[in-house]
C-alpha positions as CSV (number, residue, x, y, z in Angstrom):
1,M,-12.9,-22.5,-7.9
2,N,-10.8,-24.7,-9.2
3,S,-12.3,-27.6,-10.7
4,Y,-11.6,-31.7,-10.1
5,W,-9.7,-31.6,-13.3
6,Q,-7.0,-29.3,-12.0
7,Y,-6.6,-31.3,-8.9
8,E,-6.4,-34.1,-10.7
9,S,-3.7,-33.4,-13.2
10,H,-1.8,-32.2,-10.3
11,Q,-1.7,-35.4,-8.5
12,L,-0.7,-37.1,-12.0
13,G,2.2,-34.8,-12.2
14,D,1.9,-31.3,-13.7
15,V,2.6,-31.1,-17.1
16,D,6.0,-29.0,-18.4
17,T,4.0,-27.5,-21.7
18,G,6.9,-25.3,-22.7
19,A,4.9,-22.4,-22.1
20,R,5.9,-19.2,-21.7
21,R,4.4,-16.5,-19.4
22,G,3.6,-13.0,-19.9
23,P,3.0,-9.7,-20.2
24,V,4.6,-9.7,-23.5
25,Q,6.2,-6.3,-24.0
26,R,8.4,-6.9,-27.5
27,E,7.3,-8.2,-31.0
28,L,6.3,-11.9,-31.6
29,A,6.0,-13.1,-34.9
30,A,4.4,-16.5,-36.3
31,Q,3.2,-17.8,-39.8
32,Y,0.2,-18.3,-37.7
33,I,-1.7,-16.9,-34.6
34,V,-3.9,-18.9,-32.5
35,V,-5.4,-16.7,-30.3
36,G,-6.9,-18.7,-27.2
37,G,-5.6,-22.0,-25.6
38,G,-8.9,-23.9,-24.8
39,V,-9.4,-27.1,-27.2
40,A,-10.4,-25.1,-30.5
41,G,-7.5,-23.0,-30.2
42,L,-4.9,-25.9,-29.4
43,T,-6.2,-28.2,-31.9
44,A,-5.9,-25.9,-34.3
45,A,-2.4,-25.0,-33.9
46,L,-1.3,-28.5,-33.5
47,L,-2.5,-29.5,-36.5
48,L,-0.9,-26.8,-38.5
49,A,2.4,-27.4,-36.1
50,Q,2.2,-31.3,-37.8
51,K,2.8,-29.7,-41.2
52,G,5.5,-27.8,-40.3
53,K,3.8,-24.7,-40.0
54,Q,5.2,-21.9,-37.7
55,V,2.5,-21.4,-34.9
56,L,2.1,-19.1,-31.8
57,V,-0.6,-19.6,-29.6
58,L,-1.8,-16.5,-27.3
59,E,-3.9,-17.6,-24.2
60,T,-4.6,-15.2,-21.7
61,G,-4.8,-17.5,-18.7
62,A,-3.1,-21.1,-18.6
63,V,-3.8,-23.2,-21.3
64,G,-6.8,-25.5,-20.7
65,S,-8.2,-22.9,-17.5
66,G,-11.2,-21.5,-19.5
67,A,-14.6,-23.0,-20.1
68,T,-12.5,-26.1,-21.5
69,G,-11.3,-26.8,-18.3
70,H,-14.3,-26.4,-16.4
71,N,-16.6,-29.3,-18.2
72,T,-16.9,-32.2,-17.7
73,G,-14.8,-33.8,-20.2
74,K,-17.2,-36.1,-22.0
75,V,-16.3,-36.7,-25.3
76,T,-20.0,-37.5,-27.1
77,A,-21.2,-36.7,-30.5
78,L,-24.9,-37.0,-28.8
79,H,-24.9,-33.4,-27.6
80,G,-28.5,-33.9,-25.6
81,G,-31.0,-33.8,-27.2
82,D,-29.5,-30.7,-29.8
83,L,-29.1,-32.9,-33.3
84,L,-33.5,-32.2,-33.2
85,T,-32.6,-28.8,-33.5
86,V,-30.3,-29.3,-36.0
87,S,-32.3,-31.4,-37.9
88,R,-35.0,-28.4,-38.5
89,G,-32.4,-26.9,-41.1
90,G,-32.6,-30.4,-43.0
91,R,-31.8,-34.0,-42.6
92,A,-28.7,-33.0,-45.4
93,R,-27.2,-30.4,-42.8
94,A,-27.9,-33.0,-39.5
95,R,-25.5,-35.8,-41.5
96,A,-23.3,-33.4,-41.9
97,F,-23.0,-32.3,-38.2
98,Y,-23.1,-35.4,-37.3
99,S,-20.4,-37.0,-39.2
100,Q,-17.9,-34.4,-38.2
101,L,-18.8,-34.8,-34.6
102,Q,-18.0,-38.4,-34.5
103,A,-14.7,-37.7,-36.8
104,A,-13.6,-35.2,-33.8
105,K,-14.7,-37.9,-31.5
106,E,-12.3,-40.7,-33.1
107,W,-9.7,-37.8,-33.6
108,I,-9.4,-36.8,-29.7
109,A,-9.6,-40.4,-28.8
110,A,-6.5,-41.4,-31.0
111,T,-4.3,-38.1,-30.5
112,A,-5.0,-39.0,-26.7
113,V,-4.0,-42.2,-26.5
114,Q,-0.3,-41.0,-28.5
115,L,0.2,-38.0,-25.8
116,E,-0.6,-40.4,-22.3
117,P,-1.7,-43.6,-21.7
118,G,-4.7,-44.2,-20.2
119,L,-5.7,-40.3,-20.9
120,Y,-8.7,-41.5,-22.8
121,H,-11.5,-43.4,-21.4
122,R,-14.3,-45.2,-23.9
123,M,-17.8,-45.3,-22.7
124,S,-21.5,-45.1,-23.4
125,D,-23.0,-41.8,-23.5
126,Y,-26.5,-41.7,-22.1
127,L,-29.8,-39.0,-22.7
128,Y,-32.5,-39.6,-20.3
129,T,-36.1,-38.9,-19.6
130,Q,-37.6,-38.7,-16.2
131,Q,-40.8,-37.6,-17.9
132,P,-43.2,-40.2,-19.8
133,G,-44.3,-37.6,-22.1
134,Q,-40.8,-36.6,-22.9
135,V,-40.0,-40.5,-24.3
136,G,-41.4,-39.4,-27.5
137,R,-38.8,-37.1,-28.2
138,L,-36.3,-39.6,-27.4
139,R,-37.8,-42.3,-30.1
140,Q,-37.5,-39.3,-33.0
141,L,-33.6,-38.6,-31.7
142,A,-32.8,-42.6,-31.6
143,A,-34.6,-42.6,-35.1
144,L,-32.8,-39.4,-36.1
145,I,-29.4,-40.8,-35.4
146,G,-29.7,-44.1,-37.0
147,A,-30.9,-42.7,-40.1
148,L,-27.5,-40.7,-40.0
149,G,-25.8,-44.0,-40.0
150,G,-25.3,-43.9,-35.6
151,D,-25.3,-47.0,-33.5
152,C,-28.0,-45.9,-31.5
153,Q,-31.0,-47.5,-29.2
154,L,-33.4,-46.8,-27.3
155,T,-33.6,-48.4,-23.7
156,S,-35.8,-48.7,-20.6
157,A,-32.9,-49.3,-17.9
158,V,-29.3,-47.4,-17.4
159,P,-26.4,-48.6,-15.6
160,A,-26.6,-45.4,-13.4
161,P,-29.0,-45.7,-10.6
162,L,-31.4,-43.2,-12.1
163,P,-35.5,-43.5,-12.3
164,V,-35.7,-43.2,-16.0
165,A,-38.7,-43.2,-18.3
166,A,-36.7,-44.1,-21.1
167,A,-33.1,-43.0,-22.4
168,V,-31.1,-43.0,-25.7
169,V,-27.8,-45.1,-25.8
170,L,-24.7,-44.1,-27.7
171,P,-21.9,-46.9,-27.5
172,G,-18.3,-45.9,-28.2
173,Q,-18.2,-42.2,-26.9
174,G,-15.3,-41.4,-24.3
175,Q,-14.3,-39.2,-21.5
176,I,-11.4,-37.0,-20.6
177,N,-9.4,-34.7,-18.2
178,P,-10.0,-31.8,-20.2
179,R,-7.3,-29.3,-18.7
180,R,-4.4,-32.1,-18.9
181,Y,-5.5,-33.0,-22.4
182,C,-4.9,-29.5,-23.4
183,Q,-1.8,-29.3,-21.1
184,L,-0.2,-32.3,-23.5
185,L,-1.8,-30.6,-26.6
186,A,0.5,-27.4,-25.8
187,K,3.6,-29.5,-24.8
188,E,3.4,-31.3,-28.2
189,I,3.2,-27.9,-30.0
190,T,5.9,-26.6,-28.5
191,G,7.7,-30.0,-29.3
192,L,7.6,-29.6,-32.6
193,G,8.8,-25.6,-32.5
194,G,5.6,-23.6,-31.7
195,Q,5.2,-21.1,-29.4
196,V,2.8,-20.9,-26.3
197,Y,2.6,-18.2,-24.3
198,E,0.3,-17.4,-21.2
199,G,-0.9,-14.5,-19.3
200,C,-1.1,-13.0,-22.8
201,R,-4.1,-11.0,-23.6
202,A,-4.8,-10.2,-27.4
203,I,-7.0,-6.6,-27.4
204,G,-6.6,-5.4,-30.5
205,L,-6.6,-6.1,-34.4
206,Q,-5.3,-4.3,-37.5
207,R,-3.9,-5.1,-41.2
208,A,-0.2,-4.4,-41.7
209,G,0.1,-4.7,-45.3
210,A,0.3,-8.6,-46.0
211,Q,0.6,-9.1,-42.7
212,V,-2.0,-8.7,-39.5
213,L,-0.8,-6.9,-36.1
214,L,-1.8,-8.0,-32.8
215,Q,-1.5,-5.6,-29.7
216,V,-1.1,-7.6,-26.6
217,E,-2.2,-6.4,-23.4
218,G,0.9,-5.3,-21.5
219,G,2.6,-3.1,-24.6
220,G,3.1,-5.9,-27.1
221,T,2.4,-7.1,-30.3
222,A,2.0,-9.9,-32.5
223,R,2.7,-10.4,-36.3
224,G,1.4,-12.8,-38.7
225,E,0.2,-14.0,-41.9
226,R,-3.2,-15.2,-40.6
227,V,-5.2,-15.5,-37.2
228,L,-7.3,-18.1,-35.5
229,V,-9.8,-16.4,-33.0
230,C,-10.7,-19.6,-30.8
231,T,-11.7,-17.5,-27.8
232,H,-14.8,-18.2,-26.1
233,Y,-16.5,-14.8,-27.2
234,P,-14.4,-13.5,-30.4
235,F,-12.4,-10.6,-29.3
236,W,-12.3,-9.3,-32.8
237,E,-15.6,-9.4,-34.3
238,G,-15.2,-8.3,-37.5
239,D,-17.7,-5.7,-39.1
240,K,-20.3,-7.8,-38.2
241,A,-21.2,-7.6,-34.0
242,Q,-22.0,-11.0,-32.9
243,F,-23.7,-10.5,-29.1
244,M,-27.0,-11.2,-31.4
245,R,-26.3,-14.4,-31.8
246,L,-24.3,-15.7,-28.7
247,Y,-26.2,-16.7,-25.7
248,P,-24.4,-16.9,-22.5
249,Y,-25.2,-19.6,-19.7
250,R,-23.8,-20.2,-16.4
251,S,-23.5,-23.8,-15.1
252,Y,-22.5,-25.6,-12.2
253,A,-20.4,-28.5,-11.2
254,V,-19.7,-30.2,-8.0
255,A,-16.9,-33.6,-7.7
256,G,-16.9,-36.4,-4.9
257,H,-16.5,-39.5,-3.5
258,C,-19.6,-41.9,-4.6
259,P,-19.5,-45.6,-3.5
260,L,-21.3,-46.5,-5.7
261,E,-20.1,-48.6,-9.1
262,F,-21.8,-48.1,-12.1
263,S,-20.3,-46.9,-16.0
264,G,-21.3,-44.2,-18.3
265,S,-22.2,-40.5,-18.8
266,Y,-25.2,-38.7,-18.4
267,I,-27.6,-36.1,-19.3
268,R,-31.3,-35.0,-18.6
269,L,-33.7,-34.3,-21.6
270,E,-35.8,-31.8,-19.5
271,G,-34.8,-29.0,-17.5
272,P,-33.2,-28.4,-15.2
273,T,-30.1,-30.0,-16.5
274,R,-28.3,-32.5,-14.6
275,S,-25.3,-34.0,-16.0
276,L,-23.0,-36.5,-14.3
277,V,-20.2,-39.1,-15.3
278,K,-18.5,-41.3,-13.1
279,V,-14.5,-40.9,-13.4
280,P,-13.1,-44.1,-14.5
281,G,-10.0,-45.7,-12.0
282,T,-11.8,-43.3,-9.2
283,D,-14.6,-43.0,-6.7
284,I,-15.1,-39.6,-8.0
285,L,-18.3,-38.8,-9.7
286,V,-18.9,-35.3,-11.3
287,L,-22.0,-33.5,-11.4
288,A,-23.3,-30.7,-13.5
289,G,-26.3,-28.5,-14.9
290,Q,-28.2,-25.7,-13.1
291,S,-27.5,-23.7,-16.0
292,H,-29.2,-20.1,-16.4
293,R,-28.6,-17.0,-18.1
294,T,-25.5,-15.3,-17.1
295,G,-26.6,-12.1,-15.0
296,Q,-29.5,-14.2,-13.6
297,Q,-29.9,-15.3,-10.0
298,G,-28.6,-18.7,-10.2
299,P,-29.1,-21.7,-7.8
300,G,-25.9,-22.1,-7.0
301,Y,-24.1,-25.6,-6.1
302,G,-26.7,-26.7,-3.4
303,A,-29.3,-28.2,-5.8
304,L,-26.5,-30.4,-7.5
305,Q,-24.9,-31.4,-4.0
306,R,-28.5,-32.4,-2.3
307,W,-28.7,-34.6,-5.8
308,G,-25.5,-36.4,-5.2
309,K,-26.1,-37.2,-1.8
310,E,-29.9,-38.3,-2.0
311,Q,-29.1,-40.1,-5.3
312,F,-25.7,-41.3,-5.4
313,R,-25.1,-41.4,-1.7
314,M,-22.0,-38.7,-2.8
315,R,-20.1,-37.2,0.2
316,D,-16.6,-35.1,0.8
317,V,-17.9,-32.6,-2.2
318,F,-14.4,-31.2,-2.3
319,W,-14.9,-29.5,-5.7
320,Q,-16.9,-27.2,-6.8
321,W,-17.1,-24.5,-10.1
322,T,-19.0,-23.1,-12.6
323,A,-18.8,-22.3,-16.1
324,Q,-20.0,-20.2,-18.4
325,D,-20.8,-21.2,-22.4
326,Y,-22.7,-19.4,-25.5
327,D,-25.2,-20.5,-27.2
328,T,-26.3,-20.8,-30.3
329,A,-30.1,-20.6,-31.8
330,D,-29.3,-23.8,-34.3
331,K,-27.0,-25.5,-31.4
332,M,-24.5,-25.8,-33.9
333,P,-20.9,-23.5,-33.6
334,Y,-19.9,-20.6,-36.5
335,V,-16.7,-21.4,-37.9
336,G,-15.1,-19.2,-40.6
337,R,-13.6,-16.2,-41.7
338,L,-14.6,-13.2,-39.9
339,D,-13.0,-10.7,-42.9
340,G,-14.8,-12.0,-45.4
341,A,-13.3,-13.0,-48.3
342,D,-9.8,-11.7,-47.4
343,G,-9.3,-14.9,-45.3
344,R,-6.8,-13.3,-42.7
345,V,-8.9,-13.8,-39.6
346,L,-10.7,-16.7,-38.4
347,A,-12.4,-17.8,-35.8
348,A,-14.8,-20.4,-34.4
349,F,-17.1,-20.0,-31.3
350,G,-20.4,-20.7,-30.1
351,F,-19.7,-24.6,-28.8
352,S,-23.3,-24.7,-27.0
353,K,-21.8,-26.8,-23.7
354,W,-20.6,-29.0,-26.1
355,G,-16.9,-27.9,-26.9
356,M,-14.9,-30.8,-26.6
357,T,-15.9,-32.6,-30.0
358,G,-17.6,-29.2,-31.5
359,A,-14.8,-27.4,-30.8
360,T,-12.6,-30.2,-32.2
361,A,-14.3,-30.1,-35.2
362,A,-14.5,-26.5,-35.8
363,A,-10.1,-26.5,-35.3
364,H,-10.1,-29.1,-38.6
365,L,-11.8,-27.2,-40.8
366,L,-10.0,-23.6,-39.8
367,A,-6.8,-26.2,-40.2
368,E,-8.0,-27.0,-43.7
369,D,-8.8,-23.6,-44.6
370,C,-5.0,-22.8,-43.9
371,L,-3.5,-25.5,-45.3
372,Q,-5.7,-25.7,-48.8
373,G,-7.6,-22.7,-48.8
374,G,-11.1,-22.2,-50.3
375,G,-12.9,-20.9,-47.0
376,Q,-15.7,-24.5,-47.1
377,Y,-17.4,-24.6,-43.6
378,G,-20.6,-26.1,-44.8
379,P,-23.1,-26.5,-42.2
380,L,-20.8,-24.6,-39.5
381,A,-20.5,-21.6,-41.8
382,L,-19.8,-18.7,-40.1
383,A,-22.2,-16.5,-42.9
384,R,-25.2,-18.5,-41.8
385,P,-28.6,-16.3,-40.9
386,A,-29.2,-16.7,-37.0
387,W,-32.4,-15.0,-37.6
388,R,-34.1,-17.9,-39.2
389,Q,-34.1,-20.5,-36.3
390,Q,-37.0,-20.1,-33.7
391,G,-34.1,-19.6,-30.9
392,F,-32.7,-16.3,-32.3
393,W,-35.9,-14.7,-31.5
394,R,-36.0,-16.1,-27.9
395,E,-33.0,-15.5,-26.8
396,N,-32.8,-12.0,-28.2
397,A,-36.1,-11.3,-26.3
398,A,-34.6,-12.3,-23.6
399,T,-31.6,-10.3,-24.0
400,G,-33.7,-7.4,-24.8
401,A,-36.1,-7.6,-21.6
402,A,-33.1,-7.9,-19.2
403,A,-31.8,-4.9,-20.9
404,V,-35.3,-2.9,-20.3
405,K,-35.2,-4.2,-16.9
406,S,-31.8,-3.1,-16.2
407,L,-32.8,0.6,-17.0
408,F,-35.2,0.2,-13.8
409,F,-33.3,-1.9,-11.8
410,D,-30.0,-0.6,-9.8
411,G,-28.3,-4.0,-8.7
412,E,-28.7,-6.6,-6.7
413,R,-27.9,-6.8,-2.9
414,P,-25.9,-9.4,-1.9
415,G,-27.3,-12.0,0.2
416,R,-31.1,-11.3,-0.7
417,R,-33.2,-14.2,-1.7
418,G,-32.4,-16.7,0.0
419,R,-28.8,-17.2,-0.8
420,S,-26.4,-19.7,0.6
421,D,-24.1,-19.1,3.8
422,A,-21.3,-18.5,1.7
423,A,-23.4,-15.7,-0.3
424,A,-24.3,-14.2,3.1
425,G,-20.8,-14.2,3.8
426,A,-19.7,-12.6,0.8
427,A,-22.5,-10.0,1.3
428,R,-20.4,-8.5,4.4
429,K,-17.3,-8.1,2.1
430,V,-19.4,-6.4,-1.1
431,R,-22.4,-3.6,-1.1
432,V,-24.3,-2.1,-3.8
433,V,-24.9,1.4,-3.1
434,K,-26.3,4.3,-4.9
435,L,-24.1,7.4,-4.5
436,A,-24.9,10.4,-6.6
437,G,-27.5,8.7,-8.7
438,K,-25.1,6.4,-10.1
439,T,-24.9,2.9,-9.0
440,Y,-21.9,1.3,-7.2
441,G,-20.5,-1.8,-6.2
442,L,-18.6,-1.7,-3.2
443,Y,-15.6,-4.3,-2.2
444,R,-13.2,-4.9,0.8
445,D,-9.4,-4.8,-1.1
446,A,-6.9,-6.9,0.7
447,G,-6.3,-4.1,3.6
448,G,-9.5,-4.2,4.3
449,S,-10.3,-0.6,3.1
450,W,-13.4,-0.3,1.0
451,Q,-13.2,0.5,-3.2
452,G,-15.8,0.5,-5.5
453,V,-16.6,0.4,-9.2
454,R,-19.9,1.7,-11.1
455,L,-22.2,-1.2,-12.3
456,K,-22.6,0.2,-15.9
457,C,-21.6,-2.8,-18.2
458,T,-18.6,-1.0,-20.6
459,H,-20.4,-2.7,-24.0
460,M,-24.0,-1.3,-24.0
461,G,-24.5,0.3,-20.7
462,C,-26.3,-2.6,-18.8
463,K,-26.5,-2.5,-15.0
464,L,-24.4,-5.4,-13.4
465,R,-25.3,-7.8,-10.5
466,F,-23.1,-9.8,-8.3
467,D,-22.5,-13.4,-8.6
468,P,-21.5,-14.6,-5.1
469,A,-20.3,-17.9,-6.2
470,E,-17.7,-16.4,-8.2
471,Q,-17.2,-13.2,-6.6
472,T,-17.4,-11.2,-10.1
473,W,-20.0,-8.1,-11.6
474,E,-22.2,-10.1,-14.4
475,C,-24.0,-8.7,-16.7
476,P,-27.5,-9.9,-17.4
477,C,-27.7,-8.6,-21.4
478,H,-24.9,-10.1,-23.2
479,G,-23.1,-11.8,-20.2
480,S,-19.9,-9.8,-20.0
481,R,-17.9,-10.9,-16.7
482,F,-15.6,-8.7,-14.6
483,T,-13.7,-8.9,-11.4
484,L,-14.4,-6.8,-8.1
485,D,-12.1,-4.2,-9.4
486,G,-13.5,-4.0,-12.7
487,Q,-11.2,-6.1,-15.3
488,V,-13.0,-7.6,-18.3
489,L,-12.9,-11.5,-17.5
490,Q,-15.0,-12.5,-20.4
491,G,-17.1,-11.6,-23.1
492,V,-17.9,-9.2,-25.3
493,A,-17.2,-6.3,-23.1
494,K,-13.8,-4.3,-24.2
495,R,-13.0,-2.0,-21.4
496,P,-13.0,-2.2,-17.4
497,L,-15.1,-0.7,-15.3
498,E,-15.2,2.9,-14.3
499,P,-13.8,2.9,-10.8
500,I,-15.3,4.7,-7.8
501,D,-13.8,8.7,-7.3
502,P,-12.3,7.9,-3.8
503,H,-13.6,11.5,-3.0
504,I,-17.3,10.8,-3.6
505,L,-16.8,7.0,-1.4
506,K,-15.3,9.4,1.5
507,L,-18.1,11.9,1.0
508,Y,-21.0,9.4,0.8
509,S,-19.5,6.4,2.7
510,E,-21.9,7.5,5.9
511,K,-25.3,8.6,4.0
512,A,-25.1,5.6,1.6
513,R,-28.5,4.4,0.6
514,L,-28.2,0.6,0.5
515,L,-30.2,-1.2,-2.2
């Protein structure tokens, strides 16, 4: 579903990014090829283009239409309570990361002013708790940020109509329309002579002498001296699989009209996650949260809608959307060289739901390596071991449990266990059935005929589940997502789902056992 940011950008006047549309069926070339048209990829490409470098950006969809265009637009160095997790690696690491986030925030603010007046709005960011037992953690965080040089305060009240036990406030943060920001970055890149292609999925990578050659869906190729992989999950992982240190989570967001006046952006410390921001200059309130591991049954939009109506008198909820993010065990992104010392293939990923500043900081590190060399990535280095973090074992235990469960679970029938009316409606168009010992997901095509795909993830074989909110098949193990007809949407999976044999579908249509 479309986010509010897409609607607002259209109302302000669509941006002519100068991007070309795929598919590409010829060879493209540039010094630097950037794969991914979100904040990380576009920022890195702009930094290189500003130095006179030839850049080529390849984006599977439209620029800013992925994870970036589905966030809340918060531009902050606070990152909820994540700095407490980061500080377990030492005060020096926390100081370096916090400094990078602050620098990223200021760069976004300065760049946005140049791109379009009124695009960026400064505001205070609040992390609050409604549980007296959590006030101690906020005191620790306030003390930590103060020691890192931040102007942070602990307060017992906030401007928003929220009952709080305490809150940490970090002034001077910001908010932006993330989709429009990406479109304007792309326009700036093409204005400097760079190339941006939308509708171009990179599907393969190989060395070609002193250069790197990318295979693009549709038969085209792209050739360059270096490649920057800035996709949500790295489409090329090098010699080390990344799925054991990237943990997929789905989140929900709604936006509607709110008559109450207040400023600031907010997020709750304890779960379930509740995040909100009132869009400056409008009466639009954006609420987000209710995160859960991809592939698990989520609460949908209902909880956020009820919260908005009861707490903020929100009405006319015209927009609702979901997002997928990849968390890391230590709450810092991974940035560095995917091909080791060779340094031809660089990457940035794992922004743990804080992609505006996290991705911007990562992009600066990638551009610095391209322009100056050395490959110094500090605390965000790709080479840092994940297994030393407590979260590594917890998250991978959850993945293992999901994998074992999928061996004995044949999928989930749409509409079960109290799902919404929308989900029940989806259930009439989507069915999970067992045919000839295999589990298939059946769906009606545009003509009303039943089609089907095998519900077995093409990554490691976990059984997929249906997400009625997005009308997709999702893997509970490593978060790959597929369209109803089996095409890869995102995640570690590279191949589409196996389609059902039409003869089997016809033969078993009357005998199918609904699960």
